[in-house]
C-alpha positions in Angstrom: 4.3 11.8 8.2 6.9 9.7 6.1 6.8 7.7 3.1 8.8 4.5 2.3 8.6 2.0 -0.6 9.9 -1.6 -0.9 10.0 -3.7 -4.0 11.7 -6.0 -6.2 11.4 -4.1 -9.5 15.0 -3.1 -9.5 16.8 -5.9 -7.6 16.0 -9.2 -8.7 17.2 -12.1 -10.9 15.8 -14.6 -13.3 16.8 -18.2 -13.3 15.1 -21.2 -14.9 12.3 -19.0 -16.1 11.5 -17.8 -12.6 11.9 -14.3 -11.0 13.7 -14.1 -7.7 13.5 -11.1 -5.5 16.3 -9.7 -3.4 13.9 -9.8 -0.4 14.2 -13.0 1.6 11.2 -14.4 3.3 12.2 -15.2 7.0 9.6 -17.9 7.1 11.3 -20.0 4.3 14.8 -18.5 4.2 14.2 -18.3 0.4 13.6 -15.2 -2.0 10.0 -14.1 -2.4 8.5 -15.2 -5.8 5.1 -13.7 -5.8 3.6 -10.9 -8.0 4.0 -8.1 -5.6 6.3 -5.6 -7.3 6.1 -2.7 -4.8 4.7 -1.6 -1.5 4.6 2.0 -0.4 3.6 2.8 3.2 2.9 6.2 4.9 3.4 6.2 8.7 4.5 8.5 11.4 8.3 7.9 11.0 10.4 6.8 7.9 11.9 3.9 9.9 8.4 2.5 10.8 7.1 3.1 7.2 10.3 1.2 5.8 9.8 -1.7 8.2 6.2 -1.9 7.4 6.7 -1.7 3.7 9.4 -4.6 3.7 7.4 -6.7 5.9 4.2 -6.4 3.6 6.3 -7.0 0.6 7.4 -10.4 1.9 3.7 -11.4 2.3 2.5 -11.0 -1.2 -0.3 -9.1 -2.4 -3.4 -10.7 -0.8 -2.0 -11.2 2.5 -0.3 -7.8 2.6 -3.6 -6.0 1.8 -5.4 -8.0 4.5 -2.7 -7.1 7.1 -2.9 -3.5 6.1 -6.7 -3.4 6.4 -6.7 -5.2 9.8 -4.0 -2.8 11.3 -5.0 0.4 9.6 -1.9 0.6 7.7 -1.6 3.3 4.8 -0.4 1.0 2.1 -0.3 1.1 -1.7 0.7 -2.2 -3.5 1.7 -2.5 -7.2 1.0 -6.1 -8.4 2.5 -7.7 -11.6 -0.4 -9.1 -13.7 -0.4 -10.8 -17.1 -1.8 -7.6 -18.7 0.6 -5.2 -16.8 0.5 -3.8 -13.5 -2.3 -3.3 -10.9 -2.4 -0.8 -8.3 -4.3 -1.5 -5.1 -4.4 0.3 -1.7 -5.8 0.0 1.7 -8.6 2.2 2.9 -6.3 4.1 5.2 -4.2 5.1 2.1 -7.3 6.6 0.4 -7.0 9.9 2.5 -3.7 10.5 0.9 -5.1 10.4 -2.6 -6.4 13.5 -4.7 
């Protein structure tokens, strides 16, 4: 298996009190602005894991987790919250924990 992580925790900018990711949402043509900081995916190849991690990172935390669950993608998400960061993962990712 292979692991890939995508996120905006290193490459972003702030303007007018808003945080803008370097990741562009192809649906809008604009940088993503949601609270999803990082997505890690485990898949059969690194290229596939990277593509999935990037695609999920565009969707935002709720929709990314829904897609991961529906398609049995092993994904871990780190979400920015007011009190810090929250880590959530798909059921398929659970077998890689411990």
